[in-house]
VOMIMI-413885 format. One record per residue (C-alpha): x, y, z. Coordinates in nm, 3 decimals. Example, Ala and Ser with C-alpha at 12.3 -4.5 7.8 and 13.67 -1.06 7.14 Angstrom:
% VOMIMI-413885
@u:1.230, v:-0.450, w:0.780
@u:1.367, v:-0.106, w:0.714
% end
This chain:
% VOMIMI-413885
@u:-0.010, v:0.014, w:0.001
@u:0.149, v:0.358, w:-0.090
@u:0.050, v:0.687, w:0.052
@u:0.177, v:1.040, w:0.055
@u:0.443, v:1.122, w:0.254
@u:0.349, v:1.358, w:0.525
@u:0.482, v:1.698, w:0.450
@u:0.799, v:1.814, w:0.675
@u:0.769, v:2.083, w:0.866
@u:0.975, v:2.333, w:0.639
@u:0.790, v:2.222, w:0.347
@u:0.398, v:2.342, w:0.580
@u:0.691, v:2.663, w:0.644
@u:0.749, v:2.714, w:0.327
@u:0.354, v:2.689, w:0.211
@u:0.228, v:2.882, w:0.484
@u:0.476, v:3.206, w:0.344
@u:0.312, v:3.128, w:-0.025
@u:-0.017, v:3.177, w:0.110
@u:0.060, v:3.495, w:0.289
@u:0.266, v:3.637, w:-0.010
@u:-0.001, v:3.593, w:-0.232
@u:-0.259, v:3.721, w:-0.036
@u:-0.022, v:3.991, w:-0.011
@u:0.007, v:4.056, w:-0.402
@u:-0.405, v:4.005, w:-0.435
@u:-0.461, v:4.277, w:-0.164
@u:-0.278, v:4.502, w:-0.317
@u:-0.447, v:4.466, w:-0.634
@u:-0.807, v:4.451, w:-0.492
@u:-0.772, v:4.748, w:-0.206
@u:-0.463, v:4.971, w:-0.318
@u:-0.147, v:4.965, w:-0.086
@u:-0.384, v:5.134, w:0.188
@u:-0.613, v:4.802, w:0.200
@u:-0.340, v:4.622, w:0.247
@u:-0.378, v:4.568, w:0.584
@u:-0.269, v:4.242, w:0.774
@u:-0.608, v:4.135, w:0.832
@u:-0.686, v:4.155, w:0.470
@u:-0.376, v:3.941, w:0.436
@u:-0.415, v:3.727, w:0.700
@u:-0.801, v:3.637, w:0.602
@u:-0.658, v:3.587, w:0.248
@u:-0.420, v:3.373, w:0.269
@u:-0.649, v:3.160, w:0.545
@u:-0.348, v:3.161, w:0.847
@u:-0.389, v:3.260, w:1.230
@u:-0.230, v:3.576, w:1.342
@u:0.057, v:3.460, w:1.494
@u:0.150, v:3.240, w:1.163
@u:0.139, v:3.533, w:1.009
@u:0.386, v:3.682, w:1.290
@u:0.592, v:3.464, w:1.274
@u:0.664, v:3.546, w:0.972
@u:0.664, v:3.891, w:0.910
@u:0.657, v:4.051, w:1.242
@u:0.517, v:4.382, w:1.079
@u:0.333, v:4.502, w:0.782
@u:0.596, v:4.687, w:0.621
@u:0.842, v:4.343, w:0.607
@u:0.572, v:4.179, w:0.470
@u:0.486, v:4.462, w:0.192
@u:0.871, v:4.467, w:0.133
@u:0.904, v:4.038, w:0.092
@u:0.585, v:4.101, w:-0.152
@u:0.791, v:4.331, w:-0.357
@u:1.034, v:3.997, w:-0.451
@u:0.743, v:3.787, w:-0.434
@u:0.573, v:3.998, w:-0.681
@u:0.901, v:4.024, w:-0.906
@u:0.934, v:3.664, w:-0.969
@u:0.584, v:3.641, w:-1.054
@u:0.577, v:3.901, w:-1.290
@u:0.923, v:3.729, w:-1.458
@u:0.725, v:3.375, w:-1.487
@u:0.458, v:3.594, w:-1.678
@u:0.696, v:3.733, w:-1.939
@u:0.785, v:3.349, w:-1.960
@u:0.509, v:3.200, w:-2.043
@u:0.436, v:3.490, w:-2.306
@u:0.725, v:3.377, w:-2.425
@u:0.639, v:3.033, w:-2.467
@u:0.304, v:3.105, w:-2.593
@u:0.447, v:3.323, w:-2.864
@u:0.698, v:3.048, w:-2.973
@u:0.408, v:2.834, w:-2.971
@u:0.154, v:2.995, w:-3.208
@u:0.143, v:2.989, w:-3.531
@u:0.337, v:3.226, w:-3.772
@u:0.595, v:3.287, w:-3.513
@u:0.857, v:3.262, w:-3.767
@u:0.717, v:3.539, w:-3.984
@u:0.924, v:3.881, w:-3.907
@u:0.606, v:4.094, w:-3.937
@u:0.358, v:3.915, w:-3.792
@u:0.605, v:3.806, w:-3.502
@u:0.665, v:4.186, w:-3.425
@u:0.275, v:4.302, w:-3.440
@u:0.248, v:4.006, w:-3.173
@u:0.528, v:4.075, w:-2.926
@u:0.366, v:4.449, w:-2.953
@u:0.030, v:4.275, w:-2.883
@u:0.177, v:4.047, w:-2.568
@u:0.380, v:4.329, w:-2.458
@u:0.101, v:4.522, w:-2.378
@u:-0.084, v:4.263, w:-2.229
@u:0.156, v:4.222, w:-1.967
@u:0.053, v:4.572, w:-1.846
@u:-0.307, v:4.495, w:-1.805
@u:-0.261, v:4.225, w:-1.566
@u:-0.309, v:4.230, w:-1.171
@u:0.061, v:4.190, w:-1.116
@u:0.131, v:4.522, w:-1.264
@u:-0.120, v:4.703, w:-1.095
@u:-0.004, v:4.567, w:-0.730
@u:0.382, v:4.685, w:-0.836
@u:0.190, v:5.010, w:-0.961
@u:0.111, v:5.032, w:-0.548
@u:0.428, v:4.931, w:-0.434
@u:0.563, v:5.195, w:-0.655
@u:0.360, v:5.479, w:-0.508
@u:0.408, v:5.351, w:-0.158
@u:0.790, v:5.405, w:-0.212
@u:0.795, v:5.733, w:-0.272
@u:0.767, v:5.796, w:0.137
@u:0.842, v:5.498, w:0.194
@u:1.257, v:5.387, w:0.228
@u:1.230, v:5.034, w:0.334
@u:1.006, v:4.970, w:0.060
@u:1.193, v:5.164, w:-0.114
@u:1.542, v:5.021, w:-0.095
@u:1.351, v:4.674, w:-0.144
@u:1.255, v:4.744, w:-0.456
@u:1.531, v:4.885, w:-0.637
@u:1.675, v:4.542, w:-0.638
@u:1.377, v:4.332, w:-0.735
@u:1.304, v:4.578, w:-1.007
@u:1.657, v:4.604, w:-1.166
@u:1.645, v:4.230, w:-1.173
@u:1.256, v:4.206, w:-1.330
@u:1.399, v:4.501, w:-1.613
@u:1.652, v:4.228, w:-1.675
@u:1.471, v:3.987, w:-1.686
@u:1.182, v:4.141, w:-1.924
@u:1.461, v:4.296, w:-2.195
@u:1.604, v:3.941, w:-2.237
@u:1.246, v:3.801, w:-2.270
@u:1.184, v:4.083, w:-2.554
@u:1.506, v:3.987, w:-2.732
@u:1.368, v:3.596, w:-2.772
@u:1.032, v:3.742, w:-2.863
@u:1.142, v:3.973, w:-3.103
@u:1.389, v:3.694, w:-3.232
@u:1.781, v:3.708, w:-3.397
@u:1.650, v:3.876, w:-3.668
@u:1.496, v:4.209, w:-3.501
@u:1.688, v:4.179, w:-3.168
@u:1.987, v:4.201, w:-3.383
@u:1.916, v:4.529, w:-3.499
@u:2.094, v:4.809, w:-3.457
@u:1.815, v:5.057, w:-3.277
@u:1.648, v:4.729, w:-3.121
@u:1.734, v:4.859, w:-2.761
@u:1.597, v:5.226, w:-2.870
@u:1.291, v:5.052, w:-3.017
@u:1.297, v:4.823, w:-2.696
@u:1.303, v:5.119, w:-2.456
@u:1.051, v:5.348, w:-2.632
@u:0.801, v:5.035, w:-2.582
@u:0.851, v:4.981, w:-2.221
@u:0.828, v:5.316, w:-2.109
@u:0.517, v:5.430, w:-2.293
@u:0.347, v:5.135, w:-2.268
@u:0.387, v:5.147, w:-1.871
@u:0.304, v:5.552, w:-1.888
@u:-0.047, v:5.504, w:-2.104
@u:-0.108, v:5.187, w:-1.883
@u:-0.169, v:5.432, w:-1.588
@u:-0.421, v:5.607, w:-1.779
@u:-0.638, v:5.310, w:-1.680
@u:-0.637, v:5.324, w:-1.330
@u:-0.853, v:5.623, w:-1.392
@u:-1.020, v:5.545, w:-1.683
@u:-1.073, v:5.188, w:-1.739
@u:-1.172, v:5.091, w:-2.105
@u:-1.075, v:4.754, w:-2.308
@u:-0.681, v:4.786, w:-2.338
@u:-0.691, v:4.549, w:-2.647
@u:-0.867, v:4.827, w:-2.853
@u:-0.656, v:5.120, w:-2.767
@u:-0.534, v:5.361, w:-3.057
@u:-0.178, v:5.314, w:-2.967
@u:-0.155, v:4.947, w:-3.002
@u:-0.114, v:5.021, w:-3.403
@u:0.167, v:5.318, w:-3.338
@u:0.372, v:5.124, w:-3.157
@u:0.327, v:4.813, w:-3.445
@u:0.394, v:5.056, w:-3.730
@u:0.676, v:5.254, w:-3.455
@u:0.844, v:4.872, w:-3.459
@u:0.791, v:4.824, w:-3.849
@u:0.985, v:5.206, w:-3.920
@u:1.252, v:5.121, w:-3.657
@u:1.349, v:4.738, w:-3.733
@u:1.149, v:4.579, w:-4.017
@u:1.262, v:4.637, w:-4.325
% end
């Protein structure tokens, strides 16, 4: 007779920590920084008050840890998007692939993880502990996103002399455009800027 081996104490600790961090990110998305209280996070994680405080003695420590957890999630989202692109029919066609990369990049700026990050960025302006935690995680995230973008566009386009310029323009302009959705929610797939970004990619990279 076989059965599932009982989980170790370390596994249970890791599981409860992950649940708390997932709940913290969800609280940031749903209620913003001010709404991400320890009580809300505790309820979302389904853990006791003592368990929460064991892992994170203060709210700031919890949200600082959530920053790193969130960055890891966003890196995974980016990799998942890359896999989806490579699996799609027509991915070898340069023009079609470039258009699709623009669509997938823009999609990432409407996801919950992006909005959770925005809440932390805003809090970091007046909270040096959160700012200090965000700097290294955001640098690492930025590096991972840039590497994934190069793989998404493919060697031919990523090797173009103006690729870095184009990459940075896309990231900064998409981020800025996405922020307007905080007070003017609408269907992001119909944003007229998408066509302009595609045209920019074709003009700079696709000959």
